[in-house]
C-alpha positions as CSV (number, residue, x, y, z in Angstrom):
1,X,87.0,99.5,81.8
2,X,87.8,101.6,84.6
3,X,91.5,101.8,85.8
4,X,93.0,102.1,89.3
5,X,96.5,102.8,90.3
6,X,97.8,100.9,93.4
7,X,100.9,101.9,95.2
8,X,102.7,99.0,96.6
9,X,102.9,95.3,95.7
10,X,103.6,93.3,98.9
11,X,101.6,90.7,100.6
12,X,99.4,93.3,102.6
13,X,98.6,95.2,99.3
14,X,97.7,91.9,97.4
15,X,94.1,91.8,98.7
16,X,93.5,95.3,97.4
17,X,94.9,94.3,93.8
18,X,92.6,91.1,93.8
19,X,89.5,93.1,95.0
20,X,89.9,95.8,92.4
21,X,90.1,93.2,89.7
22,X,87.1,91.4,91.2
23,X,85.0,94.7,90.9
24,X,85.9,95.1,87.2
25,X,89.1,97.5,87.5
26,X,92.1,97.4,85.4
27,X,95.0,97.3,87.7
28,X,98.1,99.3,87.5
29,X,100.6,98.6,90.4
30,X,103.7,100.7,91.2
31,X,106.5,99.2,93.6
32,X,110.1,98.4,93.8
33,X,110.8,95.3,92.0
34,X,111.5,92.6,94.4
35,X,109.5,89.7,93.5
36,X,106.5,90.7,95.5
37,X,103.1,88.8,94.9
38,X,101.6,91.8,93.4
39,X,103.9,92.0,90.6
40,X,102.3,88.9,89.3
41,X,98.6,89.5,90.3
42,X,98.3,93.0,88.9
43,X,97.3,93.6,85.2
44,X,100.3,96.1,84.7
45,X,103.2,96.3,87.0
46,X,105.5,99.1,86.9
47,X,108.9,98.6,88.5
48,X,109.0,102.2,90.1
49,X,109.7,102.8,93.7
50,X,106.7,104.1,95.8
51,X,108.7,107.2,96.9
52,X,109.4,108.3,93.2
53,X,106.2,110.4,93.1
54,X,107.1,112.3,89.9
55,X,108.0,109.3,87.8
56,X,104.9,107.6,88.8
57,X,102.9,110.7,87.9
58,X,104.4,110.8,84.5
59,X,103.1,107.3,83.8
60,X,99.7,107.9,85.4
61,X,99.1,110.8,83.2
62,X,99.3,108.3,80.2
63,X,97.0,105.7,82.0
64,X,94.6,108.2,83.1
65,X,93.2,106.3,86.0
66,X,89.7,106.5,87.8
67,X,91.3,106.1,91.2
68,X,94.5,105.9,93.0
69,X,94.7,104.1,96.3
70,X,96.9,102.0,98.8
71,X,96.3,100.1,102.1
72,X,98.2,99.6,105.3
73,X,101.3,102.0,104.4
74,X,102.0,105.5,105.6
75,X,104.7,105.7,103.1
76,X,102.4,105.0,100.3
77,X,99.8,107.2,101.4
78,X,102.0,110.3,100.9
79,X,102.4,109.2,97.1
80,X,98.6,108.5,96.8
81,X,97.8,111.9,98.2
82,X,100.4,113.6,95.8
83,X,99.0,111.6,92.7
84,X,95.3,112.2,93.7
85,X,95.9,116.0,93.9
86,X,97.8,116.2,90.6
87,X,95.3,113.9,88.7
88,X,92.1,115.5,90.2
89,X,91.0,112.2,91.9
90,X,89.5,111.5,95.3
91,X,91.8,111.6,98.2
92,X,92.8,113.2,101.4
93,X,94.8,116.4,101.0
94,X,98.5,116.5,101.0
95,X,98.5,118.5,104.2
96,X,96.2,116.2,106.0
97,X,98.7,113.2,105.0
98,X,101.5,115.1,106.2
99,X,100.0,115.6,109.6
100,X,98.8,111.9,109.7
101,X,102.1,110.3,108.7
102,X,104.4,112.6,111.0
103,X,104.0,111.8,114.7
104,X,105.3,115.3,115.6
105,X,103.0,117.1,113.3
106,X,100.3,114.8,114.7
107,X,100.8,115.8,118.2
108,X,100.7,119.4,117.1
109,X,97.4,119.0,115.5
110,X,95.8,117.2,118.6
111,X,97.2,119.9,121.0
112,X,95.7,122.7,119.0
113,X,92.4,121.1,118.9
114,X,92.4,120.3,122.6
115,X,93.0,116.5,122.4
116,X,95.1,115.6,125.5
117,X,98.8,114.7,124.6
118,X,101.7,113.6,126.8
119,X,104.6,116.1,126.9
120,X,106.7,115.6,123.6
121,X,109.5,116.8,121.8
122,X,111.3,116.6,118.3
123,X,114.9,116.0,118.7
124,X,118.0,115.2,116.8
125,X,121.1,113.3,118.1
126,X,122.8,116.5,119.1
127,X,119.9,118.3,121.0
128,X,117.9,115.4,122.6
129,X,119.0,115.6,126.2
130,X,118.8,119.2,126.2
131,X,115.2,119.3,124.9
132,X,113.7,116.6,126.9
133,X,115.1,118.0,130.2
134,X,112.0,118.2,132.6
135,X,110.2,115.2,131.1
136,X,109.0,112.5,133.4
137,X,110.3,108.9,133.0
138,X,109.3,106.6,131.5
139,X,109.7,107.8,127.9
140,X,109.0,106.5,124.6
141,X,111.5,107.1,121.5
142,X,110.4,106.8,117.9
143,X,111.4,108.0,114.4
144,X,108.9,110.8,113.5
145,X,107.7,109.4,110.3
146,X,108.0,105.4,110.3
147,X,105.5,102.6,111.3
148,X,105.7,98.9,111.9
149,X,107.4,99.3,115.5
150,X,110.6,100.4,113.7
151,X,113.2,101.6,116.2
152,X,110.6,102.2,118.9
153,X,112.1,102.2,122.5
154,X,110.9,102.7,125.7
155,X,113.3,104.1,128.4
156,X,112.4,102.8,131.9
157,X,112.6,104.6,135.2
158,X,111.0,107.0,137.4
159,X,111.5,110.8,138.2
160,X,112.3,113.9,136.1
161,X,114.9,114.0,133.4
162,X,117.6,116.4,134.7
163,X,121.2,116.8,135.6
164,X,121.2,114.1,137.9
165,X,120.2,111.4,135.3
166,X,122.4,108.5,135.7
167,X,125.3,107.7,133.1
168,X,123.5,104.5,132.1
169,X,120.1,105.9,131.5
170,X,121.7,108.9,129.5
171,X,123.5,106.4,127.3
172,X,120.3,104.4,126.8
173,X,118.4,107.5,125.6
174,X,121.3,108.7,123.3
175,X,121.3,105.1,121.7
176,X,117.5,105.1,121.3
177,X,117.3,108.5,119.6
178,X,120.3,107.5,117.4
179,X,118.4,104.4,116.4
180,X,115.3,106.5,115.7
181,X,117.0,109.3,113.8
182,X,118.8,106.6,111.7
183,X,115.6,105.1,110.7
184,X,113.7,108.3,110.1
185,X,113.3,109.6,106.5
186,X,113.8,113.3,108.0
187,X,116.5,112.4,110.4
188,X,114.3,113.2,113.2
189,X,112.9,111.6,116.4
190,X,110.1,112.2,118.7
191,X,110.4,111.6,122.4
192,X,107.2,111.3,124.4
193,X,106.3,110.6,128.1
194,X,104.8,107.2,128.3
195,X,101.3,106.4,129.2
196,X,100.3,103.0,130.4
197,X,97.2,101.0,129.8
198,X,95.8,98.2,127.4
199,X,96.3,99.0,123.8
200,X,93.7,99.0,121.2
201,X,93.0,100.2,117.6
202,X,89.8,101.8,116.1
203,X,89.1,100.8,112.5
204,X,86.9,103.5,110.8
205,X,85.7,104.5,107.2
206,X,85.0,108.3,106.6
207,X,82.8,109.2,103.5
208,X,82.4,112.8,102.7
209,X,83.5,114.1,106.0
210,X,81.2,111.5,108.1
211,X,83.2,109.0,110.3
212,X,81.7,105.5,110.7
213,X,83.1,103.1,113.3
214,X,83.6,99.5,111.9
215,X,85.5,97.7,114.6
216,X,87.8,97.8,117.6
217,X,90.7,95.7,117.7
218,X,92.6,94.5,120.9
219,X,96.3,94.6,120.4
220,X,99.0,92.3,121.9
221,X,102.7,93.4,121.8
222,X,106.1,92.5,123.4
223,X,107.1,94.1,126.4
224,X,109.4,97.0,126.6
225,X,111.6,98.3,124.9
226,X,110.4,97.8,121.5
227,X,106.6,96.8,121.8
228,X,106.5,94.6,118.6
229,X,103.0,93.4,117.8
230,X,102.5,89.8,118.4
231,X,98.7,89.6,117.4
232,X,95.3,91.4,117.0
233,X,91.8,90.3,118.0
234,X,88.5,91.4,117.0
235,X,86.2,92.4,118.7
236,X,88.1,93.7,121.5
237,X,85.6,92.9,124.2
238,X,84.7,96.6,125.4
239,X,81.7,97.5,126.9
240,X,79.3,99.5,124.8
241,X,79.7,102.5,127.0
242,X,83.4,102.5,126.7
243,X,83.1,102.0,123.0
244,X,81.0,105.2,122.6
245,X,83.4,107.1,124.7
246,X,86.3,105.8,122.5
247,X,84.2,106.7,119.2
248,X,83.7,110.3,120.4
249,X,87.4,110.8,121.1
250,X,88.6,109.1,117.9
251,X,86.2,111.0,115.9
252,X,87.4,114.3,117.4
253,X,90.9,113.3,116.5
254,X,90.1,112.5,112.8
255,X,88.5,116.0,112.5
256,X,91.9,117.4,114.1
257,X,93.9,115.9,111.4
258,X,91.4,117.0,108.6
259,X,90.6,113.4,107.4
260,X,87.4,113.8,105.2
261,X,87.5,110.4,103.3
262,X,89.0,107.0,103.3
263,X,90.0,104.5,105.8
264,X,91.3,105.4,109.3
265,X,93.4,103.2,111.9
266,X,93.6,104.8,115.2
267,X,95.8,103.3,118.0
268,X,94.9,104.3,121.7
269,X,95.3,103.1,125.2
270,X,92.7,102.9,128.0
271,X,94.4,103.6,131.4
272,X,93.3,101.8,134.6
273,X,91.1,104.8,135.5
274,X,89.2,104.6,132.1
275,X,91.0,107.6,130.5
276,X,91.4,107.2,126.7
277,X,94.8,108.3,125.4
278,X,95.4,108.3,121.5
279,X,98.9,107.2,120.4
280,X,98.6,107.9,116.8
281,X,96.2,107.6,113.8
282,X,96.9,106.4,110.1
283,X,94.8,107.7,107.4
284,X,94.6,104.2,106.0
285,X,93.4,100.8,106.6
286,X,95.3,99.0,109.5
287,X,98.3,96.9,108.5
288,X,99.0,93.4,109.8
289,X,95.7,92.1,107.9
290,X,93.7,94.1,110.5
291,X,91.6,95.9,107.6
292,X,92.0,93.5,104.9
293,X,91.2,90.4,106.7
294,X,90.0,90.8,110.5
295,X,87.5,93.4,109.9
296,X,85.6,91.5,107.2
297,X,85.9,88.3,109.1
298,X,84.5,89.8,112.6
299,X,82.0,92.3,111.1
300,X,81.0,91.3,107.6
301,X,81.8,94.7,106.1
302,X,83.9,94.4,102.8
303,X,86.5,97.2,104.0
304,X,88.6,96.8,100.9
305,X,85.7,97.3,98.6
306,X,84.8,100.5,100.6
307,X,88.3,101.9,100.1
308,X,88.1,101.3,96.3
309,X,84.8,102.9,96.1
310,X,85.7,106.1,98.0
311,X,88.7,106.4,95.9
312,X,86.9,106.0,92.6
313,X,84.0,108.5,93.8
314,X,81.4,105.7,94.0
315,X,78.7,105.2,96.5
316,X,80.2,103.4,99.5
317,X,78.3,100.3,100.7
318,X,78.1,99.4,104.4
319,X,76.2,96.0,103.6
320,X,77.3,93.3,106.1
321,X,78.0,89.8,104.8
322,X,78.1,86.7,106.8
323,X,81.0,86.8,109.5
324,X,82.3,85.2,112.7
325,X,81.8,86.0,116.4
326,X,85.8,86.3,116.6
327,X,88.7,86.6,114.3
328,X,92.3,86.8,115.5
329,X,95.8,87.1,113.7
330,X,98.8,85.7,115.5
331,X,102.4,86.4,114.7
332,X,105.2,83.7,114.9
333,X,107.9,85.2,117.2
334,X,109.5,82.0,118.5
335,X,109.2,78.3,118.4
336,X,106.4,78.2,121.0
337,X,104.3,80.5,118.7
338,X,104.8,77.8,116.0
339,X,103.8,74.9,118.0
340,X,100.5,76.9,119.0
341,X,100.0,77.4,115.3
342,X,100.3,73.8,114.7
343,X,97.7,73.1,117.2
344,X,95.2,75.5,115.7
345,X,95.9,74.1,112.4
346,X,94.8,70.5,113.6
347,X,91.5,72.1,114.8
348,X,91.0,73.5,111.5
349,X,90.2,76.9,112.8
350,X,92.8,78.7,110.5
351,X,91.4,80.5,107.6
352,X,94.7,82.1,106.3
353,X,98.3,81.6,106.7
354,X,101.4,83.2,105.6
355,X,104.7,81.3,104.7
356,X,106.6,80.6,107.9
357,X,110.2,80.9,108.4
358,X,111.2,78.4,111.1
359,X,114.7,79.7,111.6
360,X,114.1,80.8,115.3
361,X,117.8,81.4,115.7
362,X,117.0,84.8,114.1
363,X,116.1,87.5,116.7
364,X,112.7,89.4,115.8
365,X,113.7,93.2,116.3
366,X,110.7,94.8,114.6
367,X,107.5,93.9,112.7
368,X,109.2,93.3,109.4
369,X,111.5,90.6,111.0
370,X,108.6,88.3,112.4
371,X,108.6,84.6,111.1
372,X,105.3,84.7,109.7
373,X,101.4,84.7,110.7
374,X,98.1,83.1,110.5
375,X,94.5,84.1,111.0
376,X,91.9,82.1,112.9
377,X,88.3,82.4,113.9
378,X,85.6,81.4,116.2
379,X,82.1,81.0,115.5
Protein backbone atom coordinates (compact mmCIF):
# COMPACT_ATOMS: atom_id res chain seq x y z
CA UNK A 1 0.00 0.00 0.00
CA UNK A 2 1.26 3.49 -0.86
CA UNK A 3 1.85 5.80 2.09
CA UNK A 4 1.27 9.55 2.31
CA UNK A 5 2.44 11.96 5.00
CA UNK A 6 0.05 14.83 5.70
CA UNK A 7 1.10 17.88 7.73
CA UNK A 8 -1.78 19.20 9.80
CA UNK A 9 -4.92 17.62 11.26
CA UNK A 10 -7.51 20.38 11.62
CA UNK A 11 -10.90 20.72 9.92
CA UNK A 12 -9.45 22.25 6.76
CA UNK A 13 -6.91 19.37 6.44
CA UNK A 14 -9.42 16.60 7.05
CA UNK A 15 -10.76 16.48 3.46
CA UNK A 16 -7.20 15.76 2.34
CA UNK A 17 -6.92 12.86 4.79
CA UNK A 18 -10.24 11.39 3.68
CA UNK A 19 -9.46 11.78 -0.03
CA UNK A 20 -6.06 10.09 0.37
CA UNK A 21 -7.70 7.14 2.11
CA UNK A 22 -10.33 6.98 -0.63
CA UNK A 23 -7.48 6.80 -3.18
CA UNK A 24 -5.94 3.84 -1.35
CA UNK A 25 -3.15 5.62 0.52
CA UNK A 26 -2.17 4.76 4.08
CA UNK A 27 -2.32 8.14 5.86
CA UNK A 28 0.33 9.31 8.34
CA UNK A 29 -0.67 12.64 9.89
CA UNK A 30 1.52 14.97 11.97
CA UNK A 31 0.16 17.79 14.14
CA UNK A 32 0.09 19.21 17.63
CA UNK A 33 -2.35 17.08 19.63
CA UNK A 34 -5.37 19.24 20.45
CA UNK A 35 -8.33 17.00 19.64
CA UNK A 36 -8.54 17.94 15.95
CA UNK A 37 -10.66 15.73 13.71
CA UNK A 38 -7.64 14.45 11.75
CA UNK A 39 -6.34 12.72 14.85
CA UNK A 40 -9.24 10.29 14.53
CA UNK A 41 -9.58 9.99 10.74
CA UNK A 42 -5.88 9.33 10.06
CA UNK A 43 -4.62 5.75 9.85
CA UNK A 44 -1.63 6.83 11.95
CA UNK A 45 -1.43 10.05 13.96
CA UNK A 46 1.81 11.45 15.39
CA UNK A 47 1.50 14.17 18.08
CA UNK A 48 4.39 16.30 16.80
CA UNK A 49 4.01 20.00 16.04
CA UNK A 50 4.11 20.84 12.33
CA UNK A 51 7.08 23.19 12.92
CA UNK A 52 9.29 20.42 14.33
CA UNK A 53 10.68 19.51 10.92
CA UNK A 54 13.62 17.39 12.05
CA UNK A 55 11.54 15.30 14.46
CA UNK A 56 9.01 14.64 11.69
CA UNK A 57 11.83 13.76 9.29
CA UNK A 58 13.16 11.12 11.69
CA UNK A 59 9.77 9.40 11.77
CA UNK A 60 9.34 9.75 8.00
CA UNK A 61 12.62 7.95 7.35
CA UNK A 62 11.01 4.94 9.08
CA UNK A 63 7.64 5.36 7.32
CA UNK A 64 9.23 5.70 3.84
CA UNK A 65 6.26 7.62 2.35
CA UNK A 66 5.45 7.90 -1.37
CA UNK A 67 4.22 11.49 -0.96
CA UNK A 68 4.13 14.36 1.51
CA UNK A 69 1.63 17.20 1.26
CA UNK A 70 -0.77 19.60 2.98
CA UNK A 71 -3.51 22.03 1.99
CA UNK A 72 -4.51 25.54 3.07
CA UNK A 73 -1.56 26.27 5.39
CA UNK A 74 1.51 28.41 4.65
CA UNK A 75 3.24 27.22 7.82
CA UNK A 76 2.71 23.55 6.94
CA UNK A 77 4.04 24.18 3.40
CA UNK A 78 7.45 25.07 4.83
CA UNK A 79 7.66 21.67 6.53
CA UNK A 80 6.33 19.88 3.42
CA UNK A 81 9.06 21.43 1.23
CA UNK A 82 11.73 20.48 3.77
CA UNK A 83 10.54 16.86 3.97
CA UNK A 84 10.10 16.49 0.20
CA UNK A 85 13.66 17.66 -0.41
CA UNK A 86 15.19 15.45 2.28
CA UNK A 87 13.17 12.38 1.23
CA UNK A 88 13.55 12.89 -2.54
CA UNK A 89 9.80 13.32 -3.12
CA UNK A 90 7.82 15.64 -5.40
CA UNK A 91 7.41 19.15 -4.05
CA UNK A 92 8.29 22.79 -4.51
CA UNK A 93 11.84 23.83 -3.64
CA UNK A 94 12.58 25.30 -0.22
CA UNK A 95 13.64 28.59 -1.85
CA UNK A 96 10.32 28.77 -3.72
CA UNK A 97 8.34 28.14 -0.53
CA UNK A 98 10.39 30.73 1.37
CA UNK A 99 9.57 33.34 -1.27
CA UNK A 100 5.91 32.32 -1.34
CA UNK A 101 5.31 32.32 2.42
CA UNK A 102 7.15 35.54 3.27
CA UNK A 103 5.42 38.68 2.03
CA UNK A 104 8.63 40.72 1.88
CA UNK A 105 10.56 38.11 -0.15
CA UNK A 106 7.51 37.75 -2.40
CA UNK A 107 7.43 41.49 -3.14
CA UNK A 108 11.15 41.36 -3.93
CA UNK A 109 10.60 38.52 -6.41
CA UNK A 110 7.73 40.38 -8.09
CA UNK A 111 9.80 43.54 -8.37
CA UNK A 112 12.76 41.64 -9.88
CA UNK A 113 10.47 40.20 -12.59
CA UNK A 114 8.74 43.46 -13.47
CA UNK A 115 5.42 42.70 -11.79
CA UNK A 116 3.91 45.98 -10.49
CA UNK A 117 4.13 46.38 -6.70
CA UNK A 118 3.11 49.08 -4.28
CA UNK A 119 5.94 50.71 -2.36
CA UNK A 120 6.78 48.43 0.57
CA UNK A 121 9.20 48.23 3.48
CA UNK A 122 10.14 45.51 5.97
CA UNK A 123 10.20 47.07 9.42
CA UNK A 124 10.66 46.45 13.13
CA UNK A 125 9.10 48.29 16.03
CA UNK A 126 12.16 50.54 16.30
CA UNK A 127 12.67 51.64 12.67
CA UNK A 128 9.14 51.64 11.22
CA UNK A 129 8.46 55.37 11.07
CA UNK A 130 11.92 56.10 9.71
CA UNK A 131 11.69 53.49 6.93
CA UNK A 132 8.18 54.37 5.72
CA UNK A 133 8.85 58.12 5.48
CA UNK A 134 7.66 59.28 2.07
CA UNK A 135 4.98 56.58 1.70
CA UNK A 136 1.53 57.60 0.50
CA UNK A 137 -1.37 57.07 2.91
CA UNK A 138 -3.41 54.89 3.28
CA UNK A 139 -1.07 52.00 4.14
CA UNK A 140 -1.44 48.34 5.11
CA UNK A 141 0.56 46.77 7.96
CA UNK A 142 0.96 42.96 8.15
CA UNK A 143 3.27 40.35 9.68
CA UNK A 144 5.73 39.25 7.01
CA UNK A 145 5.02 35.56 7.48
CA UNK A 146 1.46 34.92 8.67
CA UNK A 147 -1.90 34.31 6.95
CA UNK A 148 -5.58 34.28 7.89
CA UNK A 149 -5.88 38.09 8.23
CA UNK A 150 -3.86 37.87 11.44
CA UNK A 151 -2.78 41.34 12.65
CA UNK A 152 -3.54 43.02 9.32
CA UNK A 153 -4.31 46.73 9.80
CA UNK A 154 -5.15 49.51 7.38
CA UNK A 155 -4.06 52.99 8.41
CA UNK A 156 -6.40 55.51 6.81
CA UNK A 157 -5.56 58.99 5.70
CA UNK A 158 -4.24 60.96 2.74
CA UNK A 159 -0.95 62.57 1.87
CA UNK A 160 2.68 61.62 2.44
CA UNK A 161 4.10 60.21 5.67
CA UNK A 162 6.58 62.81 6.88
CA UNK A 163 7.48 64.92 9.88
CA UNK A 164 4.05 66.56 9.86
CA UNK A 165 2.24 63.30 10.68
CA UNK A 166 -0.39 63.79 13.37
CA UNK A 167 0.27 62.34 16.80
CA UNK A 168 -2.85 60.16 16.50
CA UNK A 169 -1.75 58.65 13.16
CA UNK A 170 1.79 58.07 14.44
CA UNK A 171 0.44 56.22 17.48
CA UNK A 172 -1.87 54.17 15.23
CA UNK A 173 1.05 53.14 12.99
CA UNK A 174 3.21 52.18 15.96
CA UNK A 175 0.42 50.04 17.44
CA UNK A 176 -0.26 48.31 14.12
CA UNK A 177 3.43 47.53 13.63
CA UNK A 178 3.74 46.26 17.20
CA UNK A 179 0.79 43.89 16.66
CA UNK A 180 2.19 42.61 13.36
CA UNK A 181 5.70 42.10 14.76
CA UNK A 182 4.30 40.31 17.81
CA UNK A 183 2.43 37.83 15.58
CA UNK A 184 5.31 37.33 13.14
CA UNK A 185 7.54 34.25 13.47
CA UNK A 186 10.56 36.32 12.41
CA UNK A 187 9.51 39.41 14.44
CA UNK A 188 9.13 41.57 11.34
CA UNK A 189 6.28 43.49 9.70
CA UNK A 190 5.75 44.67 6.15
CA UNK A 191 4.21 48.06 5.43
CA UNK A 192 2.74 48.67 1.96
CA UNK A 193 0.94 51.48 0.24
CA UNK A 194 -2.70 50.45 -0.12
CA UNK A 195 -4.38 49.89 -3.46
CA UNK A 196 -8.15 49.79 -3.67
CA UNK A 197 -10.49 47.66 -5.77
CA UNK A 198 -12.67 44.56 -5.52
CA UNK A 199 -10.81 41.56 -4.14
CA UNK A 200 -10.58 38.11 -5.75
CA UNK A 201 -8.50 34.97 -5.66
CA UNK A 202 -7.26 32.76 -8.49
CA UNK A 203 -7.17 29.00 -7.90
CA UNK A 204 -4.62 27.13 -10.01
CA UNK A 205 -2.83 23.82 -10.47
CA UNK A 206 0.71 23.59 -11.81
CA UNK A 207 1.96 20.34 -13.32
CA UNK A 208 5.58 20.00 -14.51
CA UNK A 209 5.94 23.75 -14.80
CA UNK A 210 2.68 24.31 -16.72
CA UNK A 211 0.05 26.43 -14.95
CA UNK A 212 -3.67 25.67 -15.24
CA UNK A 213 -6.49 27.99 -14.16
CA UNK A 214 -9.23 26.18 -12.25
CA UNK A 215 -11.46 28.98 -10.95
CA UNK A 216 -11.63 32.63 -9.87
CA UNK A 217 -13.20 33.43 -6.50
CA UNK A 218 -14.95 36.63 -5.40
CA UNK A 219 -13.89 37.50 -1.87
CA UNK A 220 -15.96 39.34 0.73
CA UNK A 221 -14.26 40.98 3.72
CA UNK A 222 -15.01 43.25 6.61
CA UNK A 223 -14.08 46.88 6.17
CA UNK A 224 -10.89 48.47 7.45
CA UNK A 225 -8.90 48.14 9.53
CA UNK A 226 -8.56 44.31 9.57
CA UNK A 227 -10.25 43.01 6.36
CA UNK A 228 -11.38 39.68 7.85
CA UNK A 229 -12.85 37.41 5.18
CA UNK A 230 -16.61 36.98 5.58
CA UNK A 231 -17.29 34.81 2.53
CA UNK A 232 -16.17 33.56 -0.88
CA UNK A 233 -18.21 32.90 -4.03
CA UNK A 234 -17.45 30.95 -7.22
CA UNK A 235 -17.50 31.80 -10.05
CA UNK A 236 -16.53 35.43 -9.57
CA UNK A 237 -18.63 36.79 -12.44
CA UNK A 238 -15.76 38.35 -14.41
CA UNK A 239 -15.90 38.71 -18.19
CA UNK A 240 -13.91 36.34 -20.41
CA UNK A 241 -11.59 39.20 -21.41
CA UNK A 242 -10.89 40.10 -17.77
CA UNK A 243 -10.31 36.47 -16.87
CA UNK A 244 -7.69 36.19 -19.62
CA UNK A 245 -5.90 39.31 -18.40
CA UNK A 246 -5.94 37.98 -14.83
CA UNK A 247 -4.62 34.61 -15.97
CA UNK A 248 -1.68 36.17 -17.82
CA UNK A 249 -0.72 38.31 -14.81
CA UNK A 250 -1.03 35.48 -12.28
CA UNK A 251 0.96 33.06 -14.43
CA UNK A 252 3.78 35.63 -14.63
CA UNK A 253 3.74 35.91 -10.83
CA UNK A 254 3.78 32.12 -10.36
CA UNK A 255 6.85 31.99 -12.60
CA UNK A 256 8.48 34.79 -10.62
CA UNK A 257 8.11 32.77 -7.43
CA UNK A 258 9.47 29.62 -9.09
CA UNK A 259 6.33 27.53 -8.59
CA UNK A 260 6.72 24.47 -10.83
CA UNK A 261 4.20 22.06 -9.30
CA UNK A 262 1.18 21.88 -7.03
CA UNK A 263 -1.77 24.06 -6.07
CA UNK A 264 -1.75 27.85 -6.11
CA UNK A 265 -3.94 30.45 -4.41
CA UNK A 266 -3.35 33.99 -5.69
CA UNK A 267 -5.08 36.99 -4.15
CA UNK A 268 -5.53 40.14 -6.24
CA UNK A 269 -7.59 43.30 -6.68
CA UNK A 270 -9.11 44.83 -9.78
CA UNK A 271 -9.09 48.62 -9.60
CA UNK A 272 -11.75 50.89 -11.07
CA UNK A 273 -9.69 51.46 -14.22
CA UNK A 274 -9.34 47.67 -14.73
CA UNK A 275 -5.74 47.46 -13.48
CA UNK A 276 -4.91 44.12 -11.86
CA UNK A 277 -2.87 44.32 -8.65
CA UNK A 278 -1.54 41.14 -7.04
CA UNK A 279 -1.77 41.12 -3.23
CA UNK A 280 0.00 37.84 -2.51
CA UNK A 281 0.29 34.23 -3.67
CA UNK A 282 0.20 31.03 -1.64
CA UNK A 283 1.92 27.89 -3.04
CA UNK A 284 -1.02 25.83 -1.84
CA UNK A 285 -4.74 25.36 -2.09
CA UNK A 286 -6.82 28.26 -0.81
CA UNK A 287 -8.00 28.00 2.79
CA UNK A 288 -11.49 28.72 4.07
CA UNK A 289 -12.74 25.67 2.09
CA UNK A 290 -12.03 27.47 -1.23
CA UNK A 291 -9.93 24.68 -2.69
CA UNK A 292 -11.33 21.71 -0.86
CA UNK A 293 -15.05 22.50 -1.35
CA UNK A 294 -15.85 25.50 -3.57
CA UNK A 295 -13.63 24.55 -6.53
CA UNK A 296 -15.07 21.01 -6.85
CA UNK A 297 -18.64 22.25 -6.30
CA UNK A 298 -18.39 25.05 -8.91
CA UNK A 299 -16.13 23.41 -11.53
CA UNK A 300 -16.25 19.63 -11.09
CA UNK A 301 -12.46 19.44 -10.69
CA UNK A 302 -11.35 17.12 -7.89
CA UNK A 303 -8.76 19.60 -6.62
CA UNK A 304 -7.63 17.58 -3.60
CA UNK A 305 -7.12 14.49 -5.76
CA UNK A 306 -4.97 16.62 -8.09
CA UNK A 307 -2.81 17.75 -5.16
CA UNK A 308 -2.28 14.15 -4.03
CA UNK A 309 -1.50 12.96 -7.56
CA UNK A 310 1.06 15.72 -8.06
CA UNK A 311 2.72 15.03 -4.68
CA UNK A 312 2.89 11.29 -5.42
CA UNK A 313 4.29 11.75 -8.93
CA UNK A 314 1.15 10.31 -10.54
CA UNK A 315 -0.54 11.62 -13.72
CA UNK A 316 -2.76 14.55 -12.72
CA UNK A 317 -6.37 14.18 -13.91
CA UNK A 318 -8.29 17.25 -15.09
CA UNK A 319 -11.51 15.30 -15.51
CA UNK A 320 -14.59 17.30 -14.50
CA UNK A 321 -17.45 15.80 -12.54
CA UNK A 322 -21.00 17.08 -12.03
CA UNK A 323 -21.02 20.56 -10.52
CA UNK A 324 -23.26 23.49 -9.64
CA UNK A 325 -23.63 26.88 -11.32
CA UNK A 326 -22.57 28.63 -8.11
CA UNK A 327 -21.03 27.73 -4.76
CA UNK A 328 -20.49 30.05 -1.82
CA UNK A 329 -19.12 29.86 1.72
CA UNK A 330 -20.39 32.26 4.37
CA UNK A 331 -18.79 32.83 7.77
CA UNK A 332 -20.79 33.61 10.88
CA UNK A 333 -19.53 36.95 12.21
CA UNK A 334 -22.59 38.21 14.10
CA UNK A 335 -26.15 37.19 14.99
CA UNK A 336 -27.59 38.53 11.70
CA UNK A 337 -25.33 36.08 9.81
CA UNK A 338 -26.71 33.25 11.94
CA UNK A 339 -30.29 34.20 11.02
CA UNK A 340 -29.32 34.19 7.34
CA UNK A 341 -27.82 30.72 7.83
CA UNK A 342 -31.10 29.45 9.33
CA UNK A 343 -33.04 30.82 6.33
CA UNK A 344 -30.78 29.07 3.82
CA UNK A 345 -30.95 25.89 5.85
CA UNK A 346 -34.75 25.93 5.58
CA UNK A 347 -34.41 26.30 1.79
CA UNK A 348 -32.23 23.12 1.78
CA UNK A 349 -29.45 24.87 -0.15
CA UNK A 350 -26.70 24.11 2.37
CA UNK A 351 -24.37 21.25 1.45
CA UNK A 352 -21.84 21.58 4.29
CA UNK A 353 -21.84 23.27 7.66
CA UNK A 354 -19.41 23.69 10.52
CA UNK A 355 -20.28 23.58 14.20
CA UNK A 356 -21.43 27.12 15.00
CA UNK A 357 -20.57 28.97 18.21
CA UNK A 358 -23.53 31.23 19.05
CA UNK A 359 -21.74 33.31 21.68
CA UNK A 360 -22.02 36.56 19.73
CA UNK A 361 -20.74 38.59 22.67
CA UNK A 362 -17.25 37.37 21.64
CA UNK A 363 -15.58 39.69 19.15
CA UNK A 364 -14.25 38.40 15.81
CA UNK A 365 -10.71 39.79 15.49
CA UNK A 366 -9.27 37.54 12.76
CA UNK A 367 -10.16 34.50 10.64
CA UNK A 368 -9.49 32.11 13.50
CA UNK A 369 -12.08 33.70 15.79
CA UNK A 370 -15.10 33.55 13.45
CA UNK A 371 -18.18 31.78 14.86
CA UNK A 372 -18.44 29.07 12.18
CA UNK A 373 -19.36 28.70 8.53
CA UNK A 374 -21.63 27.00 6.01
CA UNK A 375 -21.50 26.29 2.27
CA UNK A 376 -24.51 26.61 -0.03
CA UNK A 377 -25.04 26.09 -3.76
CA UNK A 378 -27.25 27.18 -6.62
CA UNK A 379 -28.01 24.95 -9.59
